[in-house]
N, CA and C atoms as a LAMMPS dump frame, in Angstrom:
ITEM: TIMESTEP
0
ITEM: NUMBER OF ATOMS
600
ITEM: BOX BOUNDS ff ff ff
-5.0000000000000000e+02 5.0000000000000000e+02
-5.0000000000000000e+02 5.0000000000000000e+02
-5.0000000000000000e+02 5.0000000000000000e+02
ITEM: ATOMS id mol type element x y z
1 1 1 N 0.788 -1.266 0.001
2 1 2 C -0.136 -0.037 -0.09
3 1 3 C 1.116 1.374 -0.015
4 2 1 N 1.998 1.369 0.146
5 2 2 C 3.026 2.462 0.515
6 2 3 C 2.785 3.271 -0.685
7 3 1 N 3.079 2.936 -1.723
8 3 2 C 3.104 3.803 -3.05
9 3 3 C 1.602 4.45 -3.232
10 4 1 N 0.435 4.049 -2.938
11 4 2 C -0.869 4.547 -2.958
12 4 3 C -0.772 5.788 -1.816
13 5 1 N -0.191 5.374 -0.653
14 5 2 C -0.257 6.465 0.336
15 5 3 C 0.53 7.637 -0.062
16 6 1 N 1.745 7.322 -0.665
17 6 2 C 2.596 8.567 -1.272
18 6 3 C 1.725 9.178 -2.136
19 7 1 N 0.952 8.506 -3.355
20 7 2 C -0.01 9.048 -4.233
21 7 3 C -0.905 10.137 -3.436
22 8 1 N -1.396 9.746 -2.552
23 8 2 C -2.47 10.194 -1.707
24 8 3 C -1.784 11.351 -0.763
25 9 1 N -0.646 11.293 -0.645
26 9 2 C -0.006 12.296 0.163
27 9 3 C 0.543 13.629 -0.578
28 10 1 N 0.839 13.245 -1.704
29 10 2 C 1.449 14.357 -2.826
30 10 3 C 0.309 14.869 -3.667
31 11 1 N 0.814 15.786 -4.384
32 11 2 C -0.064 16.36 -5.385
33 11 3 C -0.268 15.498 -6.5
34 12 1 N -1.187 15.618 -7.362
35 12 2 C -1.343 14.628 -8.344
36 12 3 C -0.182 14.918 -9.595
37 13 1 N -0.026 16.34 -9.704
38 13 2 C 0.883 16.621 -10.359
39 13 3 C 2.257 17.39 -9.957
40 14 1 N 3.399 17.079 -10.101
41 14 2 C 4.029 16.271 -11.115
42 14 3 C 3.812 14.918 -10.87
43 15 1 N 3.91 14.064 -11.777
44 15 2 C 3.759 12.47 -11.727
45 15 3 C 4.717 11.956 -10.844
46 16 1 N 4.216 10.794 -10.142
47 16 2 C 5.506 10.071 -9.307
48 16 3 C 5.975 8.986 -10.048
49 17 1 N 7.108 8.869 -9.701
50 17 2 C 8.157 7.592 -10.532
51 17 3 C 8.44 6.896 -9.697
52 18 1 N 8.124 5.682 -9.624
53 18 2 C 8.52 4.753 -8.263
54 18 3 C 9.815 3.784 -8.809
55 19 1 N 10.651 3.695 -7.894
56 19 2 C 11.697 2.798 -8.077
57 19 3 C 11.296 1.497 -7.16
58 20 1 N 11.148 0.216 -8.192
59 20 2 C 10.243 -0.635 -7.45
60 20 3 C 10.685 -2.032 -7.979
61 21 1 N 10.525 -2.922 -7.272
62 21 2 C 10.959 -4.422 -7.754
63 21 3 C 10.023 -4.608 -9.17
64 22 1 N 10.605 -5.061 -10.091
65 22 2 C 10.077 -5.706 -11.482
66 22 3 C 9.614 -6.961 -11.326
67 23 1 N 10.1 -7.827 -10.663
68 23 2 C 9.517 -9.418 -10.452
69 23 3 C 8.429 -9.289 -9.423
70 24 1 N 8.353 -8.315 -8.389
71 24 2 C 7.056 -8.374 -7.658
72 24 3 C 6.02 -7.658 -8.153
73 25 1 N 6.268 -6.837 -9.213
74 25 2 C 4.915 -5.951 -10.023
75 25 3 C 4.515 -6.656 -11.245
76 26 1 N 5.408 -7.078 -11.897
77 26 2 C 5.137 -7.489 -13.263
78 26 3 C 4.591 -9.195 -13.511
79 27 1 N 3.843 -9.325 -12.422
80 27 2 C 3.442 -10.836 -12.178
81 27 3 C 2.193 -11.242 -13.235
82 28 1 N 1.61 -10.165 -13.371
83 28 2 C 0.314 -10.219 -14.365
84 28 3 C 0.071 -9.029 -15.327
85 29 1 N -0.926 -9.282 -16.345
86 29 2 C -1.006 -8.152 -16.975
87 29 3 C -1.799 -6.936 -16.394
88 30 1 N -2.984 -7.635 -15.463
89 30 2 C -3.746 -6.763 -15.115
90 30 3 C -2.975 -5.643 -13.97
91 31 1 N -1.825 -6.461 -13.31
92 31 2 C -1.162 -5.677 -12.411
93 31 3 C -0.16 -4.623 -13.15
94 32 1 N 0.461 -4.901 -14.516
95 32 2 C 1.014 -4.149 -15.008
96 32 3 C 0.275 -2.905 -15.646
97 33 1 N -0.905 -3.165 -16.021
98 33 2 C -1.972 -2.151 -16.772
99 33 3 C -1.975 -1.262 -15.456
100 34 1 N -2.567 -1.587 -14.156
101 34 2 C -2.795 -0.886 -13.136
102 34 3 C -1.66 -0.079 -12.645
103 35 1 N -0.65 -0.37 -12.695
104 35 2 C 0.564 0.338 -12.296
105 35 3 C 0.868 1.485 -13.276
106 36 1 N 0.808 0.955 -14.639
107 36 2 C 1.077 2.289 -15.506
108 36 3 C -0.216 3.319 -15.656
109 37 1 N -1.179 2.89 -15.23
110 37 2 C -2.425 3.784 -15.197
111 37 3 C -2.172 4.679 -13.95
112 38 1 N -1.717 3.885 -12.826
113 38 2 C -1.783 5.147 -11.746
114 38 3 C -0.452 5.842 -11.294
115 39 1 N 0.822 5.48 -12.111
116 39 2 C 1.753 6.004 -12.074
117 39 3 C 2.99 5.276 -12.493
118 40 1 N 4.102 5.813 -12.858
119 40 2 C 5.287 5.144 -13.543
120 40 3 C 6.306 4.326 -12.68
121 41 1 N 6.555 3.193 -12.882
122 41 2 C 7.518 2.198 -12.3
123 41 3 C 8.719 2.161 -12.989
124 42 1 N 9.826 2.379 -12.252
125 42 2 C 11.324 2.333 -12.793
126 42 3 C 11.662 1.105 -12.182
127 43 1 N 11.667 -0.282 -12.997
128 43 2 C 11.622 -1.445 -12.247
129 43 3 C 13.324 -1.77 -11.744
130 44 1 N 13.294 -2.593 -10.655
131 44 2 C 14.645 -3.05 -10.287
132 44 3 C 14.639 -4.223 -10.414
133 45 1 N 15.624 -4.882 -11.334
134 45 2 C 15.806 -6.346 -11.423
135 45 3 C 16.9 -6.547 -10.619
136 46 1 N 16.743 -7.364 -9.437
137 46 2 C 17.973 -7.605 -8.273
138 46 3 C 18.909 -8.586 -9.137
139 47 1 N 20.323 -8.375 -8.987
140 47 2 C 20.85 -9.277 -9.693
141 47 3 C 21.788 -9.031 -10.918
142 48 1 N 22.779 -8.568 -10.877
143 48 2 C 23.328 -8.173 -12.176
144 48 3 C 23.238 -6.854 -12.876
145 49 1 N 22.436 -5.981 -12.255
146 49 2 C 22.221 -4.512 -12.774
147 49 3 C 22.796 -3.696 -11.497
148 50 1 N 23.464 -3.169 -11.855
149 50 2 C 24.392 -2.322 -11.017
150 50 3 C 23.317 -0.732 -10.752
151 51 1 N 24.144 -0.005 -9.502
152 51 2 C 23.327 1.54 -9.406
153 51 3 C 23.407 2.315 -10.541
154 52 1 N 24.16 2.283 -11.436
155 52 2 C 24.272 3.362 -12.621
156 52 3 C 22.953 3.352 -13.103
157 53 1 N 22.225 2.315 -13.496
158 53 2 C 21.038 2.341 -14.385
159 53 3 C 19.727 3.222 -13.494
160 54 1 N 19.971 3.108 -12.188
161 54 2 C 18.76 3.414 -11.038
162 54 3 C 19.033 5.129 -11.031
163 55 1 N 20.455 5.407 -10.847
164 55 2 C 21.118 7.016 -10.878
165 55 3 C 20.309 7.541 -12.261
166 56 1 N 20.501 6.867 -13.407
167 56 2 C 20.211 7.604 -14.372
168 56 3 C 18.654 7.867 -14.744
169 57 1 N 17.923 6.448 -14.289
170 57 2 C 16.656 6.89 -14.012
171 57 3 C 15.922 7.963 -13.11
172 58 1 N 16.365 8.088 -11.847
173 58 2 C 16.255 9.065 -11.124
174 58 3 C 16.586 10.466 -11.49
175 59 1 N 17.721 10.813 -12.168
176 59 2 C 18.215 12.2 -12.666
177 59 3 C 17.212 12.654 -13.54
178 60 1 N 16.769 11.458 -14.637
179 60 2 C 16.089 11.75 -15.545
180 60 3 C 14.529 12.212 -15.226
181 61 1 N 13.89 11.524 -14.44
182 61 2 C 12.818 11.998 -13.725
183 61 3 C 13.055 13.391 -12.918
184 62 1 N 14.101 13.575 -12.223
185 62 2 C 13.922 14.91 -11.823
186 62 3 C 14.404 16.047 -12.536
187 63 1 N 15.213 15.747 -13.749
188 63 2 C 15.218 16.913 -14.557
189 63 3 C 14.034 17.106 -15.543
190 64 1 N 13.267 16.068 -15.518
191 64 2 C 12.085 16.294 -16.352
192 64 3 C 10.842 17.072 -15.558
193 65 1 N 11.264 17.378 -14.221
194 65 2 C 10.093 17.784 -13.317
195 65 3 C 9.146 17.066 -12.615
196 66 1 N 9.491 15.497 -12.759
197 66 2 C 8.759 14.733 -11.909
198 66 3 C 9.266 14.381 -10.401
199 67 1 N 8.663 13.372 -9.899
200 67 2 C 8.771 13.049 -8.464
201 67 3 C 9.361 11.85 -8.586
202 68 1 N 10.58 11.439 -7.895
203 68 2 C 11.496 10.171 -8.222
204 68 3 C 11.25 9.793 -6.681
205 69 1 N 10.589 8.634 -6.78
206 69 2 C 10.229 7.917 -5.304
207 69 3 C 10.722 6.808 -4.866
208 70 1 N 11.222 6.644 -3.898
209 70 2 C 12.301 5.631 -3.508
210 70 3 C 11.765 5.015 -2.021
211 71 1 N 11.797 3.672 -1.644
212 71 2 C 11.447 3.201 -0.523
213 71 3 C 12.654 2.737 0.106
214 72 1 N 13.409 3.357 0.879
215 72 2 C 14.638 3.16 1.428
216 72 3 C 15.048 1.748 1.927
217 73 1 N 13.973 1.167 2.538
218 73 2 C 14.248 -0.116 3.082
219 73 3 C 14.3 -1.078 1.927
220 74 1 N 13.419 -0.657 0.791
221 74 2 C 13.937 -1.711 -0.512
222 74 3 C 13.158 -3.106 -0.545
223 75 1 N 11.965 -3.128 0.472
224 75 2 C 11.234 -4.251 0.753
225 75 3 C 10.23 -4.099 1.367
226 76 1 N 9.221 -5.299 1.806
227 76 2 C 8.218 -5.13 2.484
228 76 3 C 8.963 -5.558 4.023
229 77 1 N 9.169 -4.706 4.953
230 77 2 C 10.072 -4.675 6.244
231 77 3 C 9.76 -3.613 7.611
232 78 1 N 10.488 -4.245 8.607
233 78 2 C 10.004 -3.325 9.486
234 78 3 C 8.876 -3.656 10.397
235 79 1 N 9.148 -3.533 11.603
236 79 2 C 7.926 -3.717 12.742
237 79 3 C 6.981 -2.711 12.433
238 80 1 N 5.664 -2.643 13.003
239 80 2 C 4.624 -1.83 12.795
240 80 3 C 5.086 -0.623 13.962
241 81 1 N 5.314 0.724 13.479
242 81 2 C 5.512 1.622 14.149
243 81 3 C 7.225 2.02 14.119
244 82 1 N 7.745 0.97 13.484
245 82 2 C 9.085 0.896 13.142
246 82 3 C 9.639 1.07 11.803
247 83 1 N 11.251 1.242 11.603
248 83 2 C 11.771 0.988 10.287
249 83 3 C 12.706 -0.186 10.407
250 84 1 N 12.478 -0.499 8.771
251 84 2 C 13.583 -1.719 8.539
252 84 3 C 14.748 -1.115 8.107
253 85 1 N 15.646 -2.151 7.994
254 85 2 C 17.214 -1.634 7.692
255 85 3 C 17.02 -0.664 6.401
256 86 1 N 17.707 0.512 6.22
257 86 2 C 17.718 1.01 5.006
258 86 3 C 19.057 0.703 4.341
259 87 1 N 18.591 0.266 2.744
260 87 2 C 19.535 -0.073 1.976
261 87 3 C 20.165 1.177 1.569
262 88 1 N 21.652 0.705 1.185
263 88 2 C 22.569 1.957 0.757
264 88 3 C 22.356 2.632 -0.82
265 89 1 N 21.239 2.074 -1.379
266 89 2 C 20.924 2.522 -2.869
267 89 3 C 20.414 4.037 -2.769
268 90 1 N 19.544 4.149 -1.734
269 90 2 C 18.844 5.325 -1.808
270 90 3 C 19.919 6.364 -1.816
271 91 1 N 21.161 6.066 -0.803
272 91 2 C 21.79 7.19 -0.239
273 91 3 C 22.618 7.379 -1.724
274 92 1 N 23.213 6.42 -2.217
275 92 2 C 23.839 6.797 -3.549
276 92 3 C 22.981 7.485 -4.504
277 93 1 N 21.863 7.069 -4.762
278 93 2 C 21.228 8.016 -5.906
279 93 3 C 21.038 9.294 -5.165
280 94 1 N 20.914 9.668 -4.042
281 94 2 C 20.809 11.204 -3.317
282 94 3 C 22.084 11.829 -3.6
283 95 1 N 23.325 11.045 -3.281
284 95 2 C 24.603 11.924 -3.561
285 95 3 C 24.975 12.186 -5.108
286 96 1 N 24.6 11.109 -5.653
287 96 2 C 24.951 11.534 -7.338
288 96 3 C 24.075 12.238 -8.113
289 97 1 N 22.797 12.519 -7.15
290 97 2 C 21.71 13.332 -8.037
291 97 3 C 21.776 14.857 -7.313
292 98 1 N 22.192 14.591 -6.049
293 98 2 C 22.022 16.122 -5.523
294 98 3 C 20.7 16.53 -5.302
295 99 1 N 19.814 15.962 -5.658
296 99 2 C 18.188 16.314 -5.501
297 99 3 C 17.881 16.377 -4.316
298 100 1 N 16.734 17.411 -3.936
299 100 2 C 16.162 17.605 -2.849
300 100 3 C 15.428 16.386 -2.461
301 101 1 N 15.423 15.958 -0.984
302 101 2 C 14.927 14.876 -0.712
303 101 3 C 13.795 15.341 0.312
304 102 1 N 12.342 14.842 -0.005
305 102 2 C 11.272 14.998 0.908
306 102 3 C 10.881 13.619 1.642
307 103 1 N 11.476 13.682 2.779
308 103 2 C 11.049 12.468 3.29
309 103 3 C 9.493 12.321 3.846
310 104 1 N 8.891 11.195 3.62
311 104 2 C 7.465 10.909 4.089
312 104 3 C 7.689 9.579 4.977
313 105 1 N 6.884 9.881 6.029
314 105 2 C 6.872 8.881 7.25
315 105 3 C 5.28 8.314 6.576
316 106 1 N 5.306 6.609 6.818
317 106 2 C 3.934 6.325 6.531
318 106 3 C 3.996 5.195 7.945
319 107 1 N 2.667 4.952 8.354
320 107 2 C 2.467 3.875 9.381
321 107 3 C 1.164 3.435 8.844
322 108 1 N 0.904 2.022 9.175
323 108 2 C -0.374 1.544 9.18
324 108 3 C -0.655 0.677 8.03
325 109 1 N 0.381 0.659 7.28
326 109 2 C 0.375 -0.265 5.532
327 109 3 C 1.023 -1.709 5.792
328 110 1 N 1.082 -2.061 6.95
329 110 2 C 1.831 -3.342 7.006
330 110 3 C 1.02 -4.692 6.79
331 111 1 N -0.771 -4.352 6.858
332 111 2 C -1.528 -5.025 6.587
333 111 3 C -2.748 -4.301 6.191
334 112 1 N -3.521 -4.925 5.25
335 112 2 C -4.686 -4.214 4.842
336 112 3 C -6.08 -5.002 4.817
337 113 1 N -7.344 -4.208 5.281
338 113 2 C -8.519 -4.789 5.56
339 113 3 C -9.463 -3.76 5.101
340 114 1 N -10.628 -3.941 4.991
341 114 2 C -11.623 -2.915 5.107
342 114 3 C -11.815 -2.424 6.232
343 115 1 N -11.576 -0.936 5.847
344 115 2 C -11.871 0.103 7.302
345 115 3 C -10.383 0.156 7.89
346 116 1 N -9.305 -0.398 7.039
347 116 2 C -7.939 0.169 7.754
348 116 3 C -7.518 1.387 7.846
349 117 1 N -6.891 2.188 8.901
350 117 2 C -6.657 2.901 8.989
351 117 3 C -5.006 3.15 8.668
352 118 1 N -4.749 4.459 7.918
353 118 2 C -3.376 4.534 7.629
354 118 3 C -2.942 6.059 7.901
355 119 1 N -1.781 6.434 8.082
356 119 2 C -1.279 7.662 8.192
357 119 3 C -0.034 8.042 7.796
358 120 1 N 0.119 9.087 7.346
359 120 2 C 1.367 9.821 6.559
360 120 3 C 1.639 11.105 7.05
361 121 1 N 2.997 11.479 7.035
362 121 2 C 3.363 13.047 7.426
363 121 3 C 4.486 13.461 6.297
364 122 1 N 4.418 14.229 5.695
365 122 2 C 5.452 14.996 4.809
366 122 3 C 6.353 15.79 5.702
367 123 1 N 7.661 15.565 5.675
368 123 2 C 8.519 16.217 6.414
369 123 3 C 9.292 17.116 5.71
370 124 1 N 10.04 18.195 6.187
371 124 2 C 10.668 19.138 5.471
372 124 3 C 11.752 18.697 4.713
373 125 1 N 11.76 19.272 3.401
374 125 2 C 12.72 18.893 2.493
375 125 3 C 14.245 19.221 3.058
376 126 1 N 14.83 18.218 2.663
377 126 2 C 16.323 18.286 2.93
378 126 3 C 17.175 17.814 2.189
379 127 1 N 18.646 18.281 2.23
380 127 2 C 19.502 17.828 0.996
381 127 3 C 20.698 16.681 1.736
382 128 1 N 21.373 16.358 0.645
383 128 2 C 22.595 15.373 1.543
384 128 3 C 23.645 16.189 2.339
385 129 1 N 24.007 17.347 1.927
386 129 2 C 24.79 17.986 3.005
387 129 3 C 24.21 18.138 4.291
388 130 1 N 22.938 18.611 4.231
389 130 2 C 22.419 18.454 5.691
390 130 3 C 22.268 17.538 6.266
391 131 1 N 21.804 16.259 5.323
392 131 2 C 21.912 15.174 6.26
393 131 3 C 23.147 14.588 7.066
394 132 1 N 24.292 15.1 6.158
395 132 2 C 25.74 14.821 6.831
396 132 3 C 26.353 15.613 7.749
397 133 1 N 25.445 16.691 7.771
398 133 2 C 26.018 17.592 8.657
399 133 3 C 27.514 18.374 8.633
400 134 1 N 27.73 19.333 9.461
401 134 2 C 29.008 20.054 9.22
402 134 3 C 30.049 19.307 9.441
403 135 1 N 30.309 17.801 9.753
404 135 2 C 31.482 17.129 9.649
405 135 3 C 31.955 16.463 8.371
406 136 1 N 30.956 16.775 7.392
407 136 2 C 31.257 16.47 6.108
408 136 3 C 32.066 17.472 5.06
409 137 1 N 33.225 17.143 4.527
410 137 2 C 33.788 17.939 3.955
411 137 3 C 33.465 18.556 2.725
412 138 1 N 32.112 18.045 2.034
413 138 2 C 31.729 18.439 0.919
414 138 3 C 32.189 17.667 -0.262
415 139 1 N 33.255 16.846 0.056
416 139 2 C 33.485 15.91 -1.14
417 139 3 C 32.83 14.709 -1.449
418 140 1 N 32.652 14.462 -2.759
419 140 2 C 31.823 13.479 -3.019
420 140 3 C 32.859 12.324 -3.705
421 141 1 N 32.975 11.01 -3.155
422 141 2 C 33.946 10.064 -3.49
423 141 3 C 33.844 9.573 -4.922
424 142 1 N 34.74 9.163 -5.423
425 142 2 C 34.713 8.43 -6.694
426 142 3 C 33.519 7.585 -6.908
427 143 1 N 32.753 7.538 -7.982
428 143 2 C 31.341 6.635 -8.11
429 143 3 C 31.968 5.302 -8.158
430 144 1 N 31.138 4.488 -7.434
431 144 2 C 31.583 3.073 -7.225
432 144 3 C 32.553 2.612 -6.402
433 145 1 N 33.152 3.408 -5.604
434 145 2 C 34.208 3.254 -4.39
435 145 3 C 33.662 2.812 -3.138
436 146 1 N 34.581 2.36 -2.029
437 146 2 C 34.243 1.991 -0.951
438 146 3 C 33.974 3.264 -0.159
439 147 1 N 34.711 4.345 -0.478
440 147 2 C 34.43 5.618 0.049
441 147 3 C 32.876 5.904 -0.214
442 148 1 N 32.661 5.766 -1.529
443 148 2 C 31.175 6.473 -1.947
444 148 3 C 30.073 5.652 -0.979
445 149 1 N 30.509 4.315 -0.914
446 149 2 C 29.332 3.555 -0.374
447 149 3 C 29.076 3.634 1.108
448 150 1 N 30.441 4.263 1.859
449 150 2 C 30.307 4.475 3.322
450 150 3 C 29.67 5.829 3.461
451 151 1 N 29.772 6.945 2.435
452 151 2 C 28.991 7.838 2.663
453 151 3 C 27.523 7.792 2.419
454 152 1 N 27.179 6.815 1.679
455 152 2 C 25.772 6.373 1.305
456 152 3 C 25.151 5.769 2.784
457 153 1 N 26.002 4.995 3.4
458 153 2 C 25.281 4.458 4.266
459 153 3 C 25.113 5.564 5.468
460 154 1 N 25.935 6.676 5.538
461 154 2 C 25.86 7.848 6.613
462 154 3 C 24.42 8.565 6.057
463 155 1 N 24.226 8.611 4.881
464 155 2 C 23.172 9.266 4.251
465 155 3 C 21.908 8.705 4.685
466 156 1 N 21.699 7.323 4.42
467 156 2 C 20.5 6.574 5.105
468 156 3 C 20.627 6.517 6.462
469 157 1 N 21.359 6.469 7.12
470 157 2 C 21.436 6.343 8.559
471 157 3 C 20.875 7.752 8.929
472 158 1 N 21.148 8.842 8.784
473 158 2 C 20.888 9.891 8.681
474 158 3 C 19.127 10.281 8.629
475 159 1 N 19.006 9.701 7.308
476 159 2 C 17.593 9.767 6.801
477 159 3 C 16.429 9.038 7.65
478 160 1 N 16.89 7.715 8.199
479 160 2 C 16.525 7.07 9.139
480 160 3 C 16.249 7.721 10.369
481 161 1 N 16.938 8.488 10.964
482 161 2 C 17.055 9.063 12.292
483 161 3 C 15.738 10.004 12.25
484 162 1 N 15.521 10.637 10.791
485 162 2 C 14.791 11.808 10.725
486 162 3 C 13.381 11.026 10.654
487 163 1 N 13.411 9.991 9.948
488 163 2 C 11.98 9.149 9.723
489 163 3 C 11.456 8.554 10.945
490 164 1 N 12.343 8.104 11.932
491 164 2 C 11.882 7.13 12.64
492 164 3 C 10.907 7.494 13.71
493 165 1 N 11.258 8.861 14.634
494 165 2 C 10.179 9.515 15.355
495 165 3 C 9.02 9.921 14.923
496 166 1 N 9.094 10.239 13.206
497 166 2 C 7.731 10.527 12.963
498 166 3 C 6.85 9.326 12.676
499 167 1 N 7.328 8.121 12.191
500 167 2 C 6.666 7.033 12.053
501 167 3 C 6.126 6.518 13.331
502 168 1 N 6.92 6.555 14.246
503 168 2 C 6.425 5.956 15.746
504 168 3 C 5.701 6.831 16.265
505 169 1 N 5.185 8.125 16.068
506 169 2 C 4.258 9.12 16.424
507 169 3 C 3.15 8.623 15.508
508 170 1 N 3.101 8.381 14.238
509 170 2 C 1.908 7.977 13.636
510 170 3 C 1.249 6.84 13.903
511 171 1 N 2.144 5.778 14.051
512 171 2 C 1.655 4.342 14.369
513 171 3 C 0.336 4.249 15.249
514 172 1 N 0.335 4.868 16.702
515 172 2 C -0.8 4.842 17.315
516 172 3 C -2.092 5.406 16.697
517 173 1 N -1.852 6.036 15.691
518 173 2 C -2.909 6.702 15.209
519 173 3 C -3.779 5.58 14.043
520 174 1 N -2.986 4.308 14.022
521 174 2 C -3.515 3.303 12.854
522 174 3 C -3.88 1.98 13.714
523 175 1 N -3.912 2.275 14.819
524 175 2 C -4.084 0.735 15.726
525 175 3 C -5.604 0.788 15.798
526 176 1 N -6.335 -0.492 15.475
527 176 2 C -7.418 -0.872 15.697
528 176 3 C -7.814 -1.507 16.811
529 177 1 N -9.025 -1.169 17.521
530 177 2 C -9.25 -2.255 18.829
531 177 3 C -9 -3.447 18.501
532 178 1 N -8.617 -4.629 19.453
533 178 2 C -8.447 -5.974 19.269
534 178 3 C -9.637 -6.691 18.569
535 179 1 N -11.094 -6.056 19.01
536 179 2 C -12.251 -6.939 18.512
537 179 3 C -12.794 -6.384 17.088
538 180 1 N -11.988 -5.369 16.452
539 180 2 C -12.431 -4.968 15.223
540 180 3 C -12.499 -6.015 14.083
541 181 1 N -13.563 -6.26 13.179
542 181 2 C -13.293 -7.136 12.221
543 181 3 C -12.367 -6.678 11.397
544 182 1 N -11.645 -7.636 11.024
545 182 2 C -10.732 -7.667 9.359
546 182 3 C -10.888 -8.176 8.624
547 183 1 N -11.88 -7.809 7.91
548 183 2 C -12.687 -8.395 6.631
549 183 3 C -11.662 -8.242 5.541
550 184 1 N -11.689 -9.519 4.677
551 184 2 C -10.685 -9.457 3.772
552 184 3 C -9.369 -9.311 3.92
553 185 1 N -8.868 -9.336 5.07
554 185 2 C -7.312 -9.181 5.382
555 185 3 C -6.613 -9.883 4.313
556 186 1 N -6.732 -11.139 4.601
557 186 2 C -5.612 -11.874 3.78
558 186 3 C -5.599 -11.564 2.283
559 187 1 N -6.716 -11.419 1.552
560 187 2 C -7.008 -11.109 0.372
561 187 3 C -6.421 -9.941 0.027
562 188 1 N -6.74 -9.08 0.688
563 188 2 C -6.25 -7.5 0.718
564 188 3 C -4.946 -7.103 0.821
565 189 1 N -4.309 -7.859 1.97
566 189 2 C -2.624 -7.544 2.002
567 189 3 C -2.251 -8.081 0.951
568 190 1 N -2.383 -9.287 0.29
569 190 2 C -1.404 -9.821 -0.45
570 190 3 C -2.052 -9.585 -2.093
571 191 1 N -2.992 -8.272 -2.243
572 191 2 C -3.468 -8.388 -3.425
573 191 3 C -2.355 -7.877 -4.28
574 192 1 N -1.483 -7.059 -4.232
575 192 2 C -0.268 -6.403 -4.743
576 192 3 C 1.232 -7.266 -4.385
577 193 1 N 1.097 -8.192 -3.711
578 193 2 C 2.441 -8.969 -3.451
579 193 3 C 2.16 -10.263 -3.574
580 194 1 N 3.355 -11.221 -3.542
581 194 2 C 3.406 -12.58 -3.685
582 194 3 C 3.108 -13.088 -2.384
583 195 1 N 2.07 -14.21 -2.041
584 195 2 C 2.064 -14.771 -0.68
585 195 3 C 3.585 -14.818 -0.083
586 196 1 N 3.406 -14.648 1.179
587 196 2 C 4.8 -15.176 2.076
588 196 3 C 4.787 -14.363 3.338
589 197 1 N 5.827 -14.493 4.131
590 197 2 C 5.993 -13.561 5.317
591 197 3 C 6.111 -12.224 5.243
592 198 1 N 5.436 -11.477 6.015
593 198 2 C 5.711 -10.274 5.749
594 198 3 C 7.044 -9.278 5.883
595 199 1 N 8.053 -10.296 6.599
596 199 2 C 9.55 -9.959 6.536
597 199 3 C 10.223 -10.142 5.473
598 200 1 N 9.608 -10.388 4.349
599 200 2 C 10.48 -11.229 3.387
600 200 3 C 10.965 -9.741 2.58
């Protein structure tokens, strides 16, 4: 549900383009048509594809005036009210594009059923230099180097530190009483995912 919450929280224009899993999305023709109608998907095919392609995609979207959306956890992850580990790819793309980052905190999307409450909060825009703080010397390491990867981890750690309190504050707003019916929970939760544990 996260992409739908993002589209609900942001203006309809400029269009959102999501960096997302190709194998998870293109499992049927109706899903593919659905995604294309709602927004753009820039597919990630794990294994054998480096970050350069995704950097080019992100830069092209931003330069065209669109909104490039990433889910830094990179998967269905994290406990309710908390964050899963952030992957460094989001940091690498932020470092190389230097586009403004608009963090969006989301809660209540771990499962879906009729009447499910969700919440989101758009945080203040921030740039890489602000996330890294005054200790950063402003030098961007060579692309693909260990130094760049280390800097990307610093960026994602700083971003997670900004988002975590907002997610924790939103979570109580989404908790339903234990006795509330959760109609169609399994069917709706897995509508756009392959069945499996939510921690995959």
